C-alpha positions in Angstrom: 3.4 71.0 20.2 5.8 68.2 19.6 4.2 66.2 22.4 0.7 66.6 20.9 1.9 65.5 17.5 3.6 62.5 19.0 0.4 61.4 20.9 -1.6 61.9 17.8 0.6 59.8 15.6 0.6 57.0 18.3 -3.2 57.1 18.4 -3.5 57.0 14.6 -1.1 54.0 14.4 -3.1 52.1 17.0 -6.3 52.7 15.1 -4.6 51.5 11.9 -3.5 48.4 13.7 -6.9 47.4 15.2 -8.2 45.5 12.1 -4.8 43.8 11.8 -4.9 42.7 15.4 -8.5 41.4 15.0 -7.8 39.5 11.8 -4.8 37.8 13.3 -6.5 36.9 16.6 -7.0 33.4 15.2 -3.5 32.2 14.4 -2.8 31.4 10.7 -0.5 28.4 10.1 1.2 26.9 7.1 0.6 23.3 6.0 3.9 22.2 7.5 3.1 23.8 10.8 -0.4 22.4 10.7 0.9 18.8 10.3 3.2 19.4 13.3 0.4 20.8 15.4 -1.8 17.8 14.6 0.9 15.5 15.6 1.9 17.3 18.8 -1.5 18.3 20.2 -4.0 15.9 21.7 -6.8 18.2 20.6 -6.8 20.8 17.8 -9.5 22.8 16.0 -8.7 23.9 12.5 -10.7 26.3 10.3 -9.9 25.8 6.7 -10.5 29.1 4.9 -9.8 31.1 1.8 -9.7 34.8 0.9 -12.7 36.8 -0.3 -15.1 34.3 1.3 -18.0 35.7 3.3 -19.0 32.4 4.8 -15.3 31.8 5.8 -15.2 35.2 7.6 -18.4 34.4 9.5 -17.0 31.1 10.6 -13.7 32.7 11.6 -15.6 35.1 13.9 -17.4 32.2 15.5 -14.3 30.2 16.1 -12.5 33.3 17.4 -15.3 33.9 19.9 -15.2 30.3 21.1 -11.4 30.1 21.2 -11.0 30.7 24.9 -13.9 28.3 25.7 -12.3 25.6 23.6 -9.0 26.0 25.4 -10.4 26.2 28.9 -13.2 23.5 28.6 -11.9 21.2 25.9 -8.2 21.8 26.2 -8.2 22.4 22.4 -6.2 25.0 20.6 -7.7 26.8 17.6 -6.0 27.9 14.4 -6.8 28.6 10.7 -5.3 27.4 7.5 -5.8 29.6 4.4 -5.7 28.0 0.9 -4.4 24.9 2.5 -3.6 21.9 0.3 -4.7 19.7 3.2 -8.3 21.0 3.0 -9.3 18.4 0.3 -8.0 15.6 2.5 -10.5 16.4 5.3 -13.4 18.1 3.5 -14.9 17.1 0.1 -16.2 20.6 -0.4 -12.9 22.2 0.7 -13.2 25.6 2.3 -14.8 26.6 4.6 -14.6 23.7 6.9 -14.0 23.1 10.6 -12.1 20.0 11.6 -11.6 18.8 15.2 -8.5 16.6 15.6 -8.5 14.2 18.6 -5.1 12.5 18.9 -4.8 13.0 15.2 -8.2 11.6 14.3 -10.1 14.2 12.3 -13.8 15.0 12.7 -15.5 17.2 10.1 -18.1 19.6 11.7 -21.6 18.9 10.4 -24.2 21.5 11.3 -25.2 25.1 11.2 -22.7 28.0 11.6 -23.9 28.6 15.2 -21.7 29.0 18.3 -23.9 26.8 20.5 -24.1 24.0 18.0 -20.4 24.0 17.1 -19.3 24.0 20.7 -21.9 21.3 21.7 -20.9 19.1 18.7 -17.2 19.1 19.7 -17.9 18.8 23.4 -19.9 15.6 22.8 -17.3 14.1 20.4 -14.0 14.6 22.2 -13.2 10.9 21.5 -13.5 9.1 18.1 -17.0 7.8 17.3 -16.0 5.3 14.6 -15.0 1.8 15.8 -12.2 -0.2 14.1 -13.3 -3.7 13.4 -11.1 -6.7 12.4 -11.7 -10.3 11.3 -11.3 -11.5 14.9 -13.9 -9.2 16.5 -16.3 -8.3 13.6 -18.9 -11.0 14.2 -18.6 -10.8 18.0 -19.3 -7.1 18.1 -21.8 -6.7 15.3 -23.6 -10.1 15.6 -24.5 -9.5 12.0 -25.5 -13.1 11.4 -26.5 -14.2 14.9 -29.3 -11.9 15.9 -28.0 -8.3 15.7 -28.7 -7.7 19.4 -26.0 -5.0 19.5 -28.0 -2.8 17.1 -27.6 -1.6 13.5 -24.1 -1.2 12.1 -22.9 1.0 9.2 -19.5 -0.1 8.1 -17.0 1.4 5.7 -14.5 -0.9 4.0 -11.3 0.9 3.2 -7.7 0.3 2.2 -4.4 2.1 2.8 -3.8 2.5 -0.9 -7.2 4.0 -1.6 -7.0 7.8 -1.9 -10.7 8.3 -1.7 -10.9 6.3 1.5 -8.3 8.6 3.1 -10.3 11.7 2.1 -13.4 10.2 3.7 -11.8 9.7 7.1 -13.1 13.0 8.6 -16.4 12.6 6.9 -17.0 9.1 8.2 -16.1 10.3 11.7 -18.8 13.0 11.3 -21.3 10.3 10.3 -20.4 8.3 13.5 -20.7 11.4 15.6 -24.1 12.4 14.1 -25.5 8.8 14.5 -23.9 8.2 18.0 -26.4 6.4 20.2 -28.6 5.4 17.2 -26.4 3.4 14.8 -23.0 1.9 15.4 -20.6 3.3 12.8 -17.3 1.4 12.1 -14.7 0.7 9.5 -12.7 -2.3 8.3 -9.3 -2.5 6.7 -10.0 -4.7 3.7 -6.4 -5.3 2.9 -5.0 -6.3 6.3 -6.8 -7.0 9.5 -10.2 -7.2 7.8 -9.3 -9.1 4.6 -11.5 -12.2 5.4 -14.4 -10.0 6.4 -14.2 -8.1 3.1 -14.1 -11.4 1.3 -17.0 -12.7 3.2 -19.2 -9.8 2.0 -17.7 -9.8 -1.5 -16.2 -6.4 -1.2 -14.2 -5.9 -4.4 -14.0 -2.1 -4.8 -13.1 0.5 -2.3 -14.4 2.4 -0.5 -17.5 0.3 0.2 -20.3 1.0 2.6 -22.5 -1.8 4.1 -25.4 -1.3 6.4 -26.3 -4.2 8.7 -29.8 -4.5 10.2 -31.7 -7.5 11.6 -29.7 -10.2 9.8 -29.6 -8.4 6.5 -27.0 -6.3 4.7 -27.8 -3.3 2.5 -25.2 -1.9 0.2 -24.7 1.8 -0.2 -24.4 2.3 -4.0 -25.2 6.1 -4.1 -22.6 8.4 -5.8 -22.8 11.0 -3.0 -20.1 10.7 -0.3 -21.2 13.4 2.0 -22.4 13.3 5.6 -26.0 14.1 4.9 -26.4 11.3 2.3 -24.8 8.7 4.6 -27.0 9.7 7.6 -30.1 9.6 5.4 -29.3 6.2 4.1 -28.8 4.8 7.6 -32.0 6.3 9.0 -34.5 5.3 6.3 -33.2 5.3 2.7 -31.8 1.7 3.1 -35.4 0.5 2.8 -35.2 1.4 -0.9 -32.4 -1.1 -1.4 -32.7 -4.9 -1.6 -31.3 -6.4 1.5 -29.4 -9.7 1.3 -29.1 -12.3 4.1 -25.9 -11.9 6.0 -23.6 -14.9 5.0 -22.6 -17.2 7.9 -19.0 -17.4 9.0 -16.9 -19.8 7.0 -15.7 -22.9 8.7 -12.0 -23.8 8.7 -12.7 -26.5 6.1 -14.4 -23.9 3.8 -11.5 -21.5 4.2 -9.1 -24.4 3.3 -11.1 -25.2 0.2 -11.3 -21.5 -0.8 -7.5 -21.2 -0.3 -6.9 -24.3 -2.4 -9.1 -23.0 -5.2 -7.3 -19.6 -5.1 -3.9 -21.3 -5.1 -4.8 -23.4 -8.1 -6.2 -20.4 -10.0 -3.0 -18.5 -9.2 -0.8 -21.4 -10.3 -2.6 -21.8 -13.6 -2.5 -18.0 -14.2 1.2 -17.9 -13.3 1.9 -20.9 -15.6 0.1 -19.4 -18.5 1.9 -16.1 -18.0 5.3 -17.9 -18.0 4.3 -19.8 -21.2 3.2 -16.6 -22.9 6.4 -14.7 -22.1 8.6 -17.7 -22.9 7.1 -19.9 -25.6 10.2 -22.0 -25.9 9.3 -23.4 -22.5 6.1 -24.7 -24.0 8.0 -26.2 -26.9 10.4 -27.9 -24.6 7.5 -29.2 -22.5 5.8 -30.7 -25.5 9.0 -32.3 -26.8 9.7 -33.6 -23.3 6.2 -35.0 -22.9 6.5 -36.6 -26.3 9.7 -38.3 -25.5 8.3 -39.6 -22.2 5.2 -40.9 -24.0 7.3 -42.7 -26.7 9.6 -44.2 -24.1 6.7 -45.4 -22.1 5.1 -46.9 -25.2 8.3 -48.7 -26.1 8.7 -50.0 -22.6 5.1 -51.3 -22.7 5.6 -53.1 -26.0 8.8 -54.7 -24.8 7.1 -55.7 -21.5 4.3 -57.5 -23.4 6.4 -59.4 -25.9 8.2 -61.8 -23.4 4.9 -62.6 -21.8 3.4 -63.6 -25.2 6.4 -65.9 -26.1 6.4 -67.6 -22.8 2.7 -68.4 -23.1 3.3 -69.8 -26.6 6.2 -72.1 -25.4 4.0 -73.4 -22.5 1.2 -74.3 -25.0 3.7 -76.2 -27.2 5.0 -78.3 -24.2 1.4 -79.3 -23.3 0.9 -80.6 -26.8 
């Protein structure tokens, strides 16, 4: 009798634990652990989820079903992060979202919640799709002003201090992955290695998105920063925007002139700022200038008087 009761209790406990085992089949990690995993793993697939979310649960089942295939074929581990503060950094719409990290570079999944589509999307994009351009290679690769034989280019101008730019990193990778083979997608650091390029195209606010096609540049000024809007713009919506001729590269002389003008502007602004903060400097300057002017005037008068007396004496001798 005791043996029957023991077997029954074990069976009941196993039944009670089945839902728990299933729900934990996709490992849940904290934000600190997630940052460590992103840093230590070459490839990592993360499901950002939240409680009481039907769509999140459906995506979790899909990722769980694909988990073994991800590990065997892509060498990518799969985890989930619930109510993560990092979700906003990779997905504008937050949860649910699937992000594929490749050597730390995030790719936001863009597509239907379908096993075949998700696996195919990640399989094709195991390496980053967005190219990093600098002042030295921008024109060589894009040929924006010299024929555009390398195809169309969609370029994001960003900066390290731009929070919105950082949040769009995974989104922009998704744009590059979706347009791979059709449009070249790249980005430029406007503050460092791409400062001259940003200046060339008059990029003053970040982030900025410029589409280059057949010697013309089209500026993306729409308020929507989602994958679908970017893709639509690059495929056909740019035709609704006035395109400007791509400016030619500046010559060394032009750069020197621009630098000189900026230096003069800065010097004047700096001087005015100093005078505003310290008005006594302005007063000393005026007094000093006045003394110099008076001294110069006296010297000029003295210098003229001897000449006049000499000429008068010479005239008297002649008479």
